[in-house]
C-alpha positions as CSV (number, residue, x, y, z in Angstrom):
1,X,19.2,4.4,-14.4
2,X,20.3,5.0,-18.1
3,X,17.3,6.6,-19.1
4,X,17.4,10.4,-19.7
5,X,14.0,11.8,-18.3
6,X,12.9,15.4,-19.1
7,X,10.2,17.9,-17.7
8,X,6.9,18.3,-19.1
9,X,6.8,20.2,-22.4
10,X,4.5,23.4,-22.4
11,X,1.4,23.5,-24.0
12,X,0.3,26.2,-26.4
13,X,2.3,29.5,-26.1
14,X,3.3,29.1,-22.6
15,X,7.0,30.6,-21.8
16,X,10.0,28.5,-21.2
17,X,10.3,27.3,-17.8
18,X,12.6,29.2,-15.4
19,X,15.7,27.5,-14.6
20,X,16.5,27.5,-10.7
21,X,20.2,27.4,-9.2
22,X,21.6,23.9,-9.2
23,X,21.2,22.0,-5.8
24,X,21.7,18.6,-5.2
25,X,19.1,16.4,-3.2
26,X,19.9,13.1,-2.3
27,X,22.6,10.6,-3.5
28,X,22.7,11.6,-7.1
29,X,22.2,14.7,-9.1
30,X,18.6,15.7,-10.3
31,X,17.0,14.5,-13.6
32,X,15.9,17.9,-14.2
33,X,16.1,21.3,-12.2
34,X,13.6,23.1,-15.0
35,X,11.0,25.2,-13.3
36,X,7.0,25.1,-14.2
37,X,5.1,26.4,-17.2
38,X,1.6,27.9,-17.1
39,X,0.4,24.5,-18.3
40,X,2.0,22.8,-15.4
41,X,0.5,25.4,-12.9
42,X,-2.9,24.7,-14.6
43,X,-2.8,20.9,-14.4
44,X,-1.5,21.4,-10.6
45,X,-4.5,23.6,-10.1
46,X,-7.0,21.0,-12.1
47,X,-5.4,18.2,-9.9
48,X,-5.9,20.1,-6.7
49,X,-9.4,20.6,-7.4
50,X,-9.9,17.0,-8.1
51,X,-8.4,15.8,-4.8
52,X,-10.7,18.5,-3.0
53,X,-13.7,17.3,-4.8
54,X,-12.6,13.5,-3.7
55,X,-12.9,14.5,-0.3
56,X,-9.0,14.1,0.2
57,X,-8.8,17.1,2.7
58,X,-9.9,17.2,6.2
59,X,-12.6,19.5,7.0
60,X,-12.1,22.1,10.0
61,X,-14.6,19.5,12.0
62,X,-12.5,16.5,11.0
63,X,-9.4,17.6,12.0
64,X,-10.4,19.4,15.0
65,X,-11.8,15.4,16.2
66,X,-8.6,13.9,14.9
67,X,-6.8,16.4,17.5
68,X,-9.0,15.7,20.1
69,X,-8.5,11.8,19.7
70,X,-4.9,12.5,19.6
71,X,-5.0,14.3,23.0
72,X,-7.0,11.7,24.4
73,X,-4.6,9.0,23.5
74,X,-1.8,10.9,25.4
75,X,-3.9,11.1,28.3
76,X,-4.9,7.4,28.1
77,X,-1.5,6.6,27.7
78,X,-0.1,8.4,30.4
79,X,-2.7,7.2,32.8
80,X,-2.0,3.6,31.7
81,X,1.7,3.9,32.8
82,X,0.0,4.6,36.3
83,X,-2.7,2.1,36.2
84,X,-4.3,-0.5,34.1
85,X,-8.1,0.9,33.4
86,X,-10.6,0.0,30.9
87,X,-11.6,2.8,28.4
88,X,-15.1,2.5,27.2
89,X,-14.7,4.7,24.3
90,X,-11.9,2.4,22.8
91,X,-13.6,-0.1,20.4
92,X,-12.6,-2.7,18.3
93,X,-9.4,-3.2,20.0
94,X,-7.1,-5.6,17.9
95,X,-3.6,-6.8,19.1
96,X,-1.1,-8.0,16.6
97,X,0.9,-10.7,18.4
98,X,4.2,-11.2,16.8
99,X,4.1,-8.4,14.5
100,X,7.1,-7.2,12.9
101,X,6.1,-3.6,14.8
102,X,4.7,-3.9,18.5
103,X,1.3,-2.6,17.4
104,X,-2.6,-2.5,18.3
105,X,-5.2,-1.5,16.0
106,X,-8.3,0.1,17.4
107,X,-11.1,2.8,17.1
108,X,-11.3,5.9,19.2
109,X,-14.4,7.8,18.8
110,X,-14.8,6.2,15.2
111,X,-11.2,7.3,14.2
112,X,-8.9,4.0,13.5
113,X,-5.8,3.9,15.2
114,X,-2.6,2.0,14.8
115,X,-0.6,2.4,18.3
116,X,2.9,1.5,18.3
117,X,4.7,0.5,21.5
118,X,8.1,1.2,22.4
119,X,10.0,1.1,25.5
120,X,13.1,3.5,26.2
121,X,15.5,3.4,29.0
122,X,14.2,6.5,30.7
123,X,12.9,7.0,34.3
124,X,10.9,10.0,32.9
125,X,9.6,10.6,29.4
126,X,9.2,14.5,29.2
127,X,6.6,15.9,26.9
128,X,9.2,17.5,24.6
129,X,11.2,14.2,23.9
130,X,13.1,14.6,20.7
131,X,12.3,11.3,18.9
132,X,15.1,12.1,16.4
133,X,17.9,12.0,19.0
134,X,19.9,8.8,18.5
135,X,20.8,8.3,22.1
136,X,17.2,7.1,22.6
137,X,18.5,3.9,21.0
138,X,20.9,3.2,23.5
139,X,20.1,-0.1,25.5
140,X,16.8,-0.6,23.7
141,X,15.5,-3.7,21.9
142,X,14.8,-4.4,18.1
143,X,10.9,-4.2,18.4
144,X,11.4,-0.7,20.1
145,X,13.7,0.8,17.4
146,X,11.5,-0.2,14.8
147,X,8.5,1.7,16.5
148,X,10.5,4.6,17.1
149,X,11.6,4.4,13.5
150,X,8.4,5.4,12.5
151,X,8.6,9.1,13.9
152,X,12.1,9.2,13.2
153,X,11.5,8.6,9.4
154,X,8.6,10.9,9.1
155,X,10.8,13.5,10.6
156,X,13.9,12.8,8.2
157,X,11.7,12.9,4.9
158,X,10.4,16.2,5.9
159,X,14.0,17.5,6.1
160,X,15.2,15.8,2.9
161,X,12.5,17.2,0.1
162,X,13.0,20.4,-1.6
163,X,9.5,21.6,-1.1
164,X,7.0,20.1,1.8
165,X,3.9,21.2,0.5
166,X,4.7,19.9,-3.0
167,X,5.5,16.7,-1.5
168,X,2.4,16.3,0.7
169,X,0.0,17.1,-2.3
170,X,1.9,14.7,-4.4
171,X,1.7,12.1,-1.7
172,X,-1.7,12.5,-1.1
173,X,-2.5,12.2,-4.8
174,X,-0.3,8.8,-5.1
175,X,-2.0,7.1,-2.1
176,X,-5.2,7.9,-3.3
177,X,-4.3,6.3,-6.6
178,X,-2.7,3.1,-5.1
179,X,-5.7,2.4,-3.0
180,X,-8.0,2.8,-6.4
181,X,-5.7,0.6,-8.4
182,X,-5.5,-1.7,-5.1
183,X,-1.7,-1.6,-4.5
184,X,-1.8,0.2,-1.0
185,X,-1.7,-2.3,1.6
186,X,2.0,-3.3,3.2
187,X,0.4,-6.4,4.9
188,X,-0.4,-8.1,1.8
189,X,2.8,-7.6,-0.2
190,X,2.4,-4.2,-2.0
191,X,3.1,-0.7,-0.3
192,X,2.2,1.0,2.8
193,X,1.9,4.8,3.9
194,X,5.9,4.9,4.6
195,X,6.9,3.0,1.4
196,X,4.9,5.5,-0.7
197,X,6.3,8.5,1.3
198,X,9.7,7.3,0.5
199,X,9.3,7.0,-3.3
200,X,7.2,10.0,-3.5
201,X,10.2,11.8,-1.6
202,X,12.7,10.5,-4.1
203,X,10.7,11.9,-7.0
204,X,10.7,15.3,-5.1
205,X,14.6,15.1,-5.1
206,X,14.9,14.2,-8.6
207,X,12.6,17.2,-9.6
208,X,13.1,19.7,-6.8
209,X,11.2,22.8,-8.9
210,X,8.3,20.7,-10.0
211,X,4.8,21.0,-8.9
212,X,2.6,18.2,-8.0
213,X,0.9,17.6,-11.6
214,X,4.4,17.3,-12.8
215,X,5.9,15.3,-10.0
216,X,2.9,12.9,-10.2
217,X,3.7,12.1,-14.2
218,X,7.5,11.9,-13.3
219,X,6.6,9.5,-10.6
220,X,5.1,7.1,-13.0
221,X,7.8,7.8,-15.6
222,X,10.7,7.1,-13.3
223,X,9.4,4.1,-11.8
224,X,8.2,2.3,-14.8
225,X,12.1,2.3,-15.7
226,X,13.5,1.5,-12.5
227,X,15.9,-1.4,-12.4
228,X,14.9,-3.3,-9.4
229,X,16.2,-4.5,-7.1
230,X,18.6,-1.2,-7.2
231,X,17.3,0.4,-3.9
232,X,15.5,3.7,-3.5
233,X,17.5,5.9,-1.1
234,X,17.1,9.4,0.1
235,X,20.5,9.7,1.6
236,X,23.6,7.7,2.4
237,X,22.9,4.7,4.8
238,X,24.1,5.8,8.1
239,X,26.5,3.5,10.0
240,X,26.9,3.9,14.1
241,X,28.4,2.2,16.7
242,X,24.9,1.2,18.5
243,X,25.4,-2.3,17.0
244,X,22.1,-2.3,15.3
245,X,21.6,-4.1,11.9
246,X,21.3,-1.9,8.7
247,X,20.3,-2.9,5.1
248,X,23.4,-4.2,3.4
249,X,22.9,-6.8,0.7
250,X,26.9,-7.0,0.5
251,X,27.0,-8.2,4.2
252,X,23.5,-9.9,4.6
253,X,22.6,-12.6,2.7
254,X,18.6,-12.1,3.6
255,X,18.9,-8.3,2.4
256,X,20.2,-9.9,-1.1
257,X,16.6,-11.5,-1.4
258,X,14.5,-8.3,-1.3
259,X,13.2,-7.6,-4.7
260,X,11.8,-4.2,-3.9
261,X,14.0,-2.3,-1.8
262,X,12.8,0.9,-0.3
263,X,15.5,2.2,2.4
264,X,14.4,4.4,5.5
265,X,16.7,7.6,6.0
266,X,16.8,7.3,10.0
267,X,19.5,5.0,11.8
268,X,19.1,2.3,11.8
269,X,18.6,1.9,8.1
270,X,16.3,-1.0,7.1
271,X,14.1,-2.0,4.1
272,X,10.3,-0.9,4.4
273,X,9.4,-3.0,1.6
274,X,10.5,-6.6,2.5
275,X,6.9,-7.7,2.1
276,X,6.9,-7.6,-1.6
277,X,6.9,-10.5,-3.8
278,X,7.6,-11.6,-7.2
279,X,3.4,-11.5,-7.9
280,X,3.2,-8.2,-6.2
281,X,6.2,-6.7,-7.4
282,X,4.8,-7.8,-11.2
283,X,1.4,-6.3,-10.1
284,X,2.8,-2.8,-8.9
285,X,5.0,-2.2,-12.2
286,X,1.9,-3.2,-14.3
287,X,0.1,-0.3,-12.6
288,X,2.8,2.1,-12.7
289,X,2.5,1.3,-16.6
290,X,-0.8,2.0,-16.3
291,X,-0.4,5.3,-14.6
292,X,2.3,6.3,-16.9
293,X,0.0,5.9,-19.9
294,X,-3.0,8.1,-18.3
295,X,-0.3,11.0,-17.3
296,X,0.9,10.9,-20.9
297,X,-2.6,11.3,-22.0
298,X,-3.2,14.1,-19.6
299,X,0.0,16.1,-20.8
300,X,-0.5,15.8,-24.5
301,X,-4.1,15.4,-24.9
302,X,-5.9,17.3,-22.2
303,X,-7.4,14.1,-20.5
304,X,-9.0,14.5,-17.1
305,X,-7.6,13.8,-14.1
306,X,-10.5,11.5,-12.9
307,X,-9.2,9.1,-15.7
308,X,-5.8,8.5,-13.7
309,X,-8.1,7.2,-10.5
310,X,-10.5,4.7,-12.3
311,X,-10.8,1.8,-9.9
312,X,-9.0,-1.1,-10.9
313,X,-11.6,-4.1,-11.6
314,X,-10.2,-6.8,-9.7
315,X,-13.3,-9.3,-9.8
316,X,-13.1,-8.7,-13.6
317,X,-9.4,-8.9,-14.3
318,X,-9.0,-12.9,-13.5
319,X,-10.5,-16.2,-14.6
320,X,-9.2,-18.1,-11.1
321,X,-9.4,-16.9,-7.9
322,X,-8.4,-18.0,-4.3
323,X,-11.0,-17.4,-1.5
324,X,-9.8,-17.6,1.8
325,X,-12.7,-17.5,4.5
326,X,-12.1,-17.0,8.1
327,X,-14.8,-17.8,10.7
328,X,-15.0,-17.4,14.6
329,X,-17.8,-17.8,17.0
330,X,-18.1,-14.4,18.0
331,X,-17.2,-10.7,16.9
332,X,-13.9,-10.2,19.0
333,X,-12.8,-13.6,18.2
334,X,-13.2,-13.1,14.8
335,X,-11.4,-9.7,15.2
336,X,-8.2,-11.4,16.8
337,X,-8.1,-14.5,14.5
338,X,-8.8,-12.3,11.3
339,X,-5.7,-10.1,12.1
340,X,-3.4,-13.2,12.5
341,X,-4.5,-14.7,9.4
342,X,-4.3,-11.1,7.3
343,X,-0.9,-10.3,8.6
344,X,0.4,-13.7,7.2
345,X,-1.7,-14.3,4.0
346,X,1.6,-13.0,1.9
347,X,3.2,-16.4,2.9
348,X,0.4,-18.0,0.9
349,X,1.5,-16.0,-1.9
350,X,5.2,-17.0,-1.3
351,X,4.2,-20.8,-1.0
352,X,2.6,-20.8,-4.2
353,X,5.4,-19.1,-6.2
354,X,7.6,-21.5,-4.3
355,X,5.8,-24.6,-5.1
356,X,5.0,-23.7,-9.0
357,X,8.6,-22.4,-9.8
358,X,7.2,-18.9,-10.0
359,X,5.0,-19.7,-12.9
360,X,1.7,-19.2,-11.2
361,X,1.4,-15.6,-9.6
362,X,-1.0,-14.5,-6.9
363,X,-2.7,-10.9,-7.0
364,X,-4.1,-10.7,-3.2
365,X,-6.6,-8.0,-3.0
366,X,-6.3,-5.7,-0.1
367,X,-10.0,-5.4,1.0
368,X,-12.0,-7.8,3.2
369,X,-15.7,-9.0,2.5
370,X,-18.3,-10.5,5.0
371,X,-20.8,-13.0,4.1
372,X,-23.8,-11.9,6.1
373,X,-25.5,-15.0,5.3
374,X,-23.3,-17.3,7.6
375,X,-24.4,-18.2,10.7
376,X,-20.8,-17.8,12.2
377,X,-18.9,-14.3,12.2
378,X,-17.2,-14.5,8.7
379,X,-14.4,-12.5,6.9
380,X,-13.0,-13.2,3.3
381,X,-10.2,-12.2,1.3
382,X,-9.5,-13.1,-2.1
383,X,-6.6,-13.5,-4.4
384,X,-6.5,-13.3,-8.3
385,X,-4.4,-16.2,-10.0
386,X,-2.7,-16.1,-13.4
387,X,0.5,-17.5,-15.3
388,X,3.4,-15.4,-15.2
389,X,4.0,-13.4,-18.2
390,X,6.5,-14.8,-20.6
391,X,5.9,-18.3,-19.5
392,X,4.7,-20.8,-21.9
393,X,1.5,-22.5,-20.4
394,X,-0.1,-25.2,-22.2
395,X,-3.6,-25.3,-23.1
396,X,-5.5,-26.7,-19.9
397,X,-2.2,-26.8,-18.2
398,X,-2.8,-27.3,-14.3
399,X,-0.8,-26.2,-11.5
400,X,-1.2,-28.1,-8.2
401,X,-1.4,-26.0,-5.1
402,X,-3.0,-28.3,-2.7
403,X,0.2,-28.9,-0.7
404,X,0.8,-25.1,-0.7
405,X,-2.7,-24.2,0.7
406,X,-2.5,-27.2,3.3
407,X,0.9,-26.1,4.5
408,X,-0.5,-22.1,5.0
409,X,-3.7,-23.6,6.8
410,X,-1.5,-26.0,9.2
411,X,0.9,-23.2,9.9
412,X,-2.3,-20.4,10.7
413,X,-3.7,-22.9,13.2
414,X,-0.5,-24.4,14.6
415,X,1.2,-21.3,15.3
416,X,-1.7,-18.9,16.7
417,X,-1.4,-19.4,20.4
418,X,-4.6,-17.5,21.3
419,X,-6.7,-20.0,19.2
420,X,-10.1,-21.0,20.5
421,X,-12.9,-23.1,19.4
422,X,-14.9,-22.0,16.6
423,X,-11.9,-20.3,14.8
424,X,-11.6,-22.0,11.4
425,X,-9.8,-20.9,8.0
426,X,-10.9,-22.7,4.8
427,X,-9.1,-21.6,1.1
428,X,-11.0,-22.7,-1.8
429,X,-10.3,-22.3,-5.9
430,X,-13.2,-20.5,-7.3
431,X,-13.7,-19.1,-10.9
432,X,-14.8,-15.8,-11.9
433,X,-18.2,-16.8,-12.9
434,X,-18.6,-18.7,-9.7
435,X,-17.7,-15.7,-7.3
436,X,-19.9,-15.4,-4.2
437,X,-23.0,-13.1,-4.4
438,X,-21.6,-10.6,-1.8
439,X,-18.2,-9.7,-3.7
440,X,-20.5,-8.1,-6.3
441,X,-24.3,-7.7,-4.8
442,X,-23.9,-3.9,-4.6
443,X,-22.6,-3.6,-8.0
444,X,-23.7,-1.2,-11.0
445,X,-22.6,-1.1,-14.5
446,X,-20.9,2.2,-15.4
447,X,-18.7,3.6,-18.1
448,X,-15.1,5.1,-17.3
449,X,-13.8,8.1,-19.2
450,X,-11.6,5.6,-21.3
451,X,-15.0,4.3,-22.7
452,X,-14.7,1.0,-20.9
453,X,-17.6,-0.5,-19.7
454,X,-17.3,-2.7,-16.2
455,X,-18.7,-3.5,-13.3
456,X,-18.4,-1.2,-10.3
457,X,-19.7,-1.5,-6.4
458,X,-22.2,1.2,-5.4
459,X,-20.0,2.3,-2.5
460,X,-16.2,1.6,-2.5
461,X,-13.7,2.4,-0.2
462,X,-12.5,5.5,-1.7
463,X,-16.2,6.7,-1.9
464,X,-16.2,8.0,-5.4
465,X,-19.2,10.3,-6.3
466,X,-21.4,10.5,-9.4
467,X,-19.3,13.4,-11.0
468,X,-16.4,11.2,-11.3
469,X,-18.0,8.2,-13.2
470,X,-21.0,8.4,-15.3
471,X,-23.6,5.8,-14.4
472,X,-24.9,4.0,-17.2
473,X,-27.3,1.1,-17.9
474,X,-24.7,-1.2,-19.8
475,X,-23.5,-4.8,-19.9
476,X,-20.3,-5.6,-18.2
477,X,-17.1,-6.4,-20.2
478,X,-15.5,-9.7,-19.5
479,X,-11.8,-8.6,-19.3
480,X,-9.2,-11.4,-19.8
481,X,-5.8,-11.1,-18.1
482,X,-5.2,-14.5,-17.0
483,X,-4.3,-17.6,-18.6
484,X,-6.0,-20.9,-19.9
485,X,-8.8,-22.0,-18.1
486,X,-7.3,-25.1,-16.6
487,X,-4.7,-23.0,-15.1
488,X,-5.1,-24.5,-11.4
489,X,-6.4,-27.9,-10.0
490,X,-10.0,-27.2,-8.4
491,X,-10.2,-27.9,-5.0
492,X,-11.9,-27.1,-1.7
493,X,-10.0,-27.1,1.5
């Protein structure tokens, strides 16, 4: 990468780190084989305490319930092979037609499940089936290969990291960070669970003797400097005679268009982050830099870990937004219709980038909202809009994106084969001051540890408690990350 990176400096009178014997993990030499200092261990202890207080570890009761659900799914799947039956405890069943992976989303005993489907060429499927066995891929189709690769990739990751426990703690931390900073969502063009696992695993390979606090810090240091589209790979790409396509930008033109390739380690190796667009890559790089700045303060000035996890204030960060309203006649119709639209929202981002020649970028917010005042069943998604950094935008300049929106709405309606009366989609431009009340109606003012005054919902997705943020009676700060007020043409579709 052309940049030398070192381990954390010891604080106070900490003894020098102990060098471990050199062992190469992954395709390149390690950045540092340095061991840990007392200061590193202490920071890791504080980090672990913070994660526990944030509720990121399952209680014994929760772990037991999860195990029971897994066993129940196994029973249901086994019985389903023999007969079709209705299970009352399964709720919110949502098929995802034409998904890249054959998947059903539902809740079982209140626990959300994404159930992948794979059809293998075996008369009998034994309980101890080894998913990592490559012979399973004989005579199966591409969707099945993608489904099986979920388990196969997970197994490979654990084999390729130097310390599994340190990897798991670091991954838990960074997934929490990604959700707080609104960059955790594969479907909207950010990174999902597998992607985060892969890039965290690569950091573990580059710093094999580091403890979690060091790994978190080095994660941001490395990826603020990563030269995309250079790929992240845990091992060499395996070629095999089974005929499945593997990621290879030298041979496959489509692979050359990928902006942030993160390659899976199991055959057939593929890019797990093909959803990333120019807009979402820019947002992630901005957040990596933010994380790097905070980690520097933690290491140098003793800042608290809670500062790293301050929520990204999406609805205070832009002047212009797109609001995508999805409505249907009943809850079941909305669930199916919303799943279809949500899985294709990134296409709207790509259309806008294309039609504005990349000058207008979209930041999709990976959370839905509901307007309870509507007579029909409703769900809404939002996208922040801003001019691309470095682009010269004249005062009052407007981007015409009506055609992009019309194309998106038309494709959503025409391509969905299960559409019913009442299923509609509306897209409108909303200025920050005109955001709907249901987006902020549970908001309270608070002040972050960095001293920034802003607006926060009382109960967010991460369940932040009062210890992590001191609630104050204060006015909101009008942050401005966007371009001029006339950035897009105003319209309602």
